[in-house]
C-alpha positions in Angstrom: 123.5 94.4 69.1 127.2 93.4 69.0 127.5 89.9 67.6 131.2 89.4 68.2 130.9 89.0 72.0 132.1 85.6 73.1 132.0 85.8 76.9 129.7 87.8 79.1 129.8 88.3 82.9 126.2 88.5 84.2 125.3 90.2 87.5 123.2 87.3 88.7 120.7 87.6 91.6 118.5 84.7 90.6 115.5 87.1 90.6 113.0 87.4 87.8 115.2 89.6 85.5 118.4 87.7 85.6 116.7 84.3 85.6 115.5 84.9 82.1 118.6 86.8 81.0 120.9 83.8 80.5 118.6 82.3 77.9 117.9 85.6 76.3 121.6 86.5 75.9 122.3 83.2 74.3 119.5 83.7 71.8 120.5 87.3 70.9 124.4 87.2 71.0 125.2 84.0 69.0 125.4 81.7 72.0 128.2 83.4 74.1 129.6 81.9 77.2 127.8 83.3 80.2 129.5 83.6 83.6 127.0 84.3 86.4 128.3 86.4 89.3 126.4 86.9 92.6 127.6 89.4 95.2 126.7 88.2 98.7 125.9 91.3 100.6 123.7 89.6 103.1 120.8 88.2 101.0 120.8 85.1 103.2 118.4 82.5 101.8 118.0 84.3 98.5 121.4 82.9 97.5 120.4 79.3 98.1 120.4 77.2 95.0 121.7 80.0 92.8 124.7 78.1 91.4 122.6 75.1 90.5 120.0 77.3 88.9 122.5 79.3 86.9 124.3 76.3 85.5 121.0 74.5 84.6 119.8 77.5 82.7 122.9 77.9 80.6 125.7 79.6 82.6 129.1 77.9 82.2 130.4 79.2 85.6 129.1 80.7 88.8 130.9 82.9 91.2 129.5 83.7 94.7 131.5 86.7 96.0 131.4 87.0 99.8 131.3 90.8 100.1 129.4 91.1 103.4 132.3 92.3 105.6 133.6 94.7 103.0 130.0 95.9 102.4 129.6 96.8 106.1 133.1 98.1 106.8 133.9 99.8 103.5 130.5 101.2 102.4 128.0 101.2 105.3 130.2 102.5 108.1 131.8 105.4 106.0 128.2 106.5 105.1 127.2 106.2 108.8 130.1 108.4 109.8 129.0 111.0 107.2 125.3 110.8 108.2 124.5 110.0 104.6 120.7 110.1 104.0 118.6 110.7 100.9 115.5 113.0 101.0 115.6 113.1 104.8 114.5 109.5 105.4 115.9 106.9 103.0 119.0 105.2 104.5 120.2 104.1 101.0 120.1 100.3 101.5 119.9 99.5 97.8 122.4 102.2 96.8 124.9 101.0 99.4 125.4 97.6 97.8 125.9 98.7 94.2 129.5 100.1 94.3 131.0 97.0 95.8 129.0 94.6 93.6 130.0 96.6 90.5 133.6 96.4 91.5 133.3 92.7 92.0 131.8 92.2 88.5 134.8 94.0 87.0 137.2 91.9 89.0 135.7 88.7 87.6 135.4 90.1 84.1 139.1 91.0 84.0 140.0 87.6 85.5 137.9 85.7 83.0 138.8 87.9 80.0 135.2 88.7 79.3 134.1 90.9 76.5 131.1 92.4 78.3 129.3 92.8 81.6 125.5 92.5 81.7 123.1 93.7 84.3 119.4 93.3 84.9 118.5 96.8 85.8 115.5 98.5 84.2 115.8 101.6 82.1 113.5 103.4 84.6 115.6 102.8 87.7 118.7 104.1 89.5 120.6 100.9 89.6 121.5 100.9 85.9 123.4 104.2 86.6 125.1 102.9 89.8 126.3 99.7 88.2 127.5 101.2 85.0 129.4 104.1 86.8 131.1 101.5 89.0 132.1 99.5 85.9 133.4 102.6 84.2 135.5 103.5 87.2 137.5 100.3 86.9 137.0 99.1 83.3 136.3 102.2 81.2 136.4 100.4 77.9 134.2 97.4 79.0 131.1 96.8 76.9 128.0 96.9 79.0 124.8 95.1 78.1 121.5 96.2 79.6 118.7 94.0 78.1 115.9 96.0 79.7 116.8 98.9 77.4 116.6 96.8 74.2 114.7 93.6 74.6 111.1 92.8 73.5 110.0 92.0 77.1 108.1 95.1 78.2 106.9 94.1 81.7 107.5 91.7 84.5 104.5 89.7 83.3 106.2 89.3 80.0 109.3 88.0 81.8 107.2 85.5 83.7 105.7 84.3 80.4 109.1 84.0 78.8 110.4 82.0 81.8 107.4 79.6 81.7 107.9 79.2 77.9 111.6 78.2 78.4 111.0 76.2 81.6 113.1 78.6 83.7 112.2 78.1 87.4 111.1 81.1 89.4 110.4 81.7 93.1 107.7 84.2 92.4 104.3 84.3 90.7 102.1 87.1 89.3 100.4 87.6 92.6 103.5 88.0 94.8 105.6 89.7 92.2 106.9 92.6 94.3 110.2 94.0 93.2 112.5 93.4 96.2 116.1 94.1 97.1 117.6 92.5 100.2 120.9 92.8 101.9 122.3 92.9 105.5 121.2 96.5 105.8 117.7 96.5 104.5 114.8 95.1 102.4 112.9 97.1 99.9 109.5 96.5 98.4 108.2 98.1 95.1 105.5 97.4 92.5 102.0 95.9 92.5 99.6 97.7 94.8 102.4 100.0 96.1 102.5 101.8 92.8 99.4 103.7 93.9 100.5 106.1 96.7 96.9 106.0 98.0 97.2 102.3 98.9 98.2 101.5 102.4 101.0 98.9 102.3 99.9 95.3 103.3 102.5 95.2 106.0 101.4 91.9 107.5 102.0 90.3 104.1 105.2 92.0 103.0 107.4 92.6 106.1 110.2 90.1 106.5 112.7 91.8 108.8 110.3 92.7 111.6 106.8 93.5 112.7 104.7 96.6 112.6 104.7 98.9 115.7 101.2 97.6 116.6 102.5 94.1 116.8 105.7 95.0 118.8 106.0 94.1 122.5 104.1 96.3 125.0 107.3 96.8 127.1 110.3 98.7 125.9 113.7 97.2 125.1 116.9 98.9 126.3 120.2 98.6 124.4 123.6 100.2 124.7 125.9 100.9 121.7 129.5 101.8 122.0 131.3 103.8 119.3 134.9 104.4 118.5 135.7 107.2 116.0 132.1 107.1 114.7 132.1 103.4 114.2 129.9 101.0 116.3 132.1 98.4 118.1 130.0 96.9 120.8 126.4 96.1 121.7 125.4 95.8 125.4 129.0 95.7 126.4 130.0 92.9 123.9 132.6 93.7 121.3 131.4 92.6 117.9 132.6 92.9 114.3 130.4 95.2 112.1 128.4 92.5 110.3 127.5 90.6 113.5 126.6 93.8 115.3 124.3 94.9 112.5 122.6 91.5 112.4 122.0 91.6 116.1 120.5 95.1 115.7 118.3 93.9 112.9 116.8 91.3 115.2 116.1 93.5 118.2 115.0 96.4 116.0 112.7 94.2 113.9 111.0 92.8 117.0 110.3 96.3 118.2 108.9 97.6 114.9 111.8 99.9 114.2 112.9 101.2 110.8 109.8 100.8 108.5 109.3 103.7 106.1 106.9 104.3 103.2 108.1 107.0 100.9 107.8 108.5 97.4 111.3 109.3 96.3 112.8 111.2 93.4 114.7 108.8 91.2 117.8 109.9 89.4 116.2 109.4 86.0 113.5 112.0 86.8 110.4 110.1 87.9 109.0 109.6 91.3 108.8 106.1 92.8 107.0 104.7 95.8 108.7 102.1 98.0 108.5 100.5 101.4 111.8 100.0 103.2 112.7 97.9 106.2 115.9 99.1 107.9 115.7 98.1 111.6 119.4 97.9 112.6 120.5 100.8 110.4 117.8 103.1 111.8 119.1 102.3 115.3 122.7 103.0 114.3 121.9 106.3 112.7 119.9 107.5 115.7 122.7 106.4 118.1 125.4 108.0 116.0 123.4 111.3 115.8 122.9 111.4 119.5 126.6 110.8 120.2 127.5 113.6 117.9 125.4 116.1 119.8 127.8 116.0 122.7 131.1 115.4 120.8 131.0 117.9 117.9 131.1 121.6 118.2 128.2 123.6 116.9 129.6 124.7 113.5 131.0 121.3 112.7 127.7 119.6 113.7 125.6 122.0 111.6 127.9 121.8 108.6 127.9 118.1 108.8 124.2 118.1 108.2 124.9 119.6 104.7 127.6 117.0 104.1 125.2 114.2 105.0 122.7 115.4 102.4 125.4 115.7 99.7 127.0 112.4 100.6 123.6 110.7 100.3 123.0 112.3 96.9 126.3 111.1 95.6 125.7 107.6 96.8 122.1 107.5 95.5 123.3 108.8 92.1 126.0 106.1 91.8 128.9 108.5 92.3 130.8 106.5 95.0 134.1 106.2 93.0 134.6 110.0 92.6 137.0 112.5 94.0 134.2 114.5 95.8 133.0 111.4 97.6 136.5 110.6 98.7 137.0 114.1 99.9 133.8 114.1 101.9 134.8 110.7 103.4 138.1 112.4 104.5 136.0 115.1 106.2 133.8 112.5 107.9 136.9 110.7 109.1 138.4 113.8 110.6 135.2 114.9 112.3 134.7 111.4 113.7 138.0 111.4 115.7 136.1 112.5 118.8 132.9 110.6 118.2 133.6 108.1 121.0 131.4 106.9 123.7 128.2 105.0 124.7 124.6 105.6 123.8 121.7 104.0 125.6 118.5 103.7 123.7 114.9 102.8 124.5 113.1 100.9 121.7 109.3 100.9 121.9 106.7 100.2 119.2 108.6 101.8 116.3 110.2 104.6 118.3 113.8 105.1 119.4 114.4 107.5 122.3 117.6 108.4 124.1 118.1 106.9 127.5 121.6 108.3 128.1 124.7 109.5 126.3 128.3 109.5 127.6 131.7 110.2 126.0 135.3 110.8 127.1 135.3 113.5 124.5 132.1 115.2 125.5 131.8 119.0 125.0 128.8 119.1 127.3 129.6 120.8 130.6 127.0 120.3 133.3 128.6 123.0 135.4 128.3 125.6 132.6 124.8 124.6 131.4 123.4 124.2 134.9 120.5 126.4 136.1 122.2 126.4 139.5 125.0 128.6 140.7 128.4 128.2 138.9 131.7 130.0 138.7 132.4 129.5 135.0 129.8 131.7 133.3 129.2 135.3 134.0 125.6 136.1 133.0 126.4 139.8 132.8 128.6 139.1 129.8 125.4 138.3 127.8 124.3 141.9 127.7 127.3 143.0 125.6 127.0 140.0 123.4 123.3 140.7 122.7 124.1 144.4 121.9 126.7 143.4 119.3 124.8 140.4 117.9 121.7 142.6 117.5 123.5 145.7 116.2 122.4 145.1 112.6 118.7 144.8 113.7 119.1 148.0 115.7 120.7 149.9 112.8 118.0 148.7 110.4 115.2 149.8 112.8 116.8 153.2 113.2 117.0 153.7 109.5 113.4 152.6 109.0 112.4 155.2 111.7 114.2 158.0 109.8 112.3 157.1 106.6 108.9 157.4 108.3 109.6 160.9 109.5 
């Protein structure tokens, strides 16, 4: 360990890891000054009392960075426009928050003249990579401290014991010690009984953003979302800024059992991990955006964008937000979103989202051409020549096979 470090900026959530870290850093780095920094990305009540707690447990300063609007506008919406998703179902809630928090840590570290930035990510997780790559993007020479990779505490039970020994207050106990991550987009749950994929999640105990489909209303809820250039701008005819719109969708989606997934994912560090994610509002936005693109994008663009969404999701999941490739893919998403304008009506019912109508001033759907009725725009006789040319390779191959059999 470096002993000449005098000032450390600590990414401080007030959770188990960072609660014990202030004391541990002082013990192991010759009593440096600790500046606790929390990035507010919509954790709501989890931020209550953090400043008091940080100062009481040894921090000299506490910063609460209000990142909510920037989080939604600069991270979430660009990912929505790109259809970013990881392994088909994960809507990247934890990964979304890391680039903007990492940038905030660097800003405070430079402002305060800190010698190092410390994070509480485990050596088994993805977040250590995401935070450290964000730090390297803006402060490449900054020393990074990751206690989980070096300290003597080998489990969350060890951390709880350390906290109890040093009279560090915790909001959890050994029985409710799920590892959680919360922001305006989602809430994740990992650990305890969830570590065995055979265990059905105890949804009634862990869900916080909504209810299970079984407990949702017996009647459907209808909503309308309006988009401009791929960005949601109004809910049920009411113009709203991004954060407020997302909060409203979280409420209506949660009530209807929307956006609960249970998945085993492939972590960047090589292992598989099981988690339960709640993403009610985000799930609604992705579905509405996908439906709108079906009538506003041409076939080749729509199909190619599916590949872009997968790659974009991998980049974000792997902590590669501040990279030339991600910026280039964002430029592609911006261009292809120029015509993604219109209104989507959705029916929410017991965990399901179904289309109840789509309209756009830029629609490529022509009822006249697609109609089964009589029309003057499409000559069905043209299809014969098209099929002959399109199927020519198949015909040639069949003729060649027939020759070989003689």
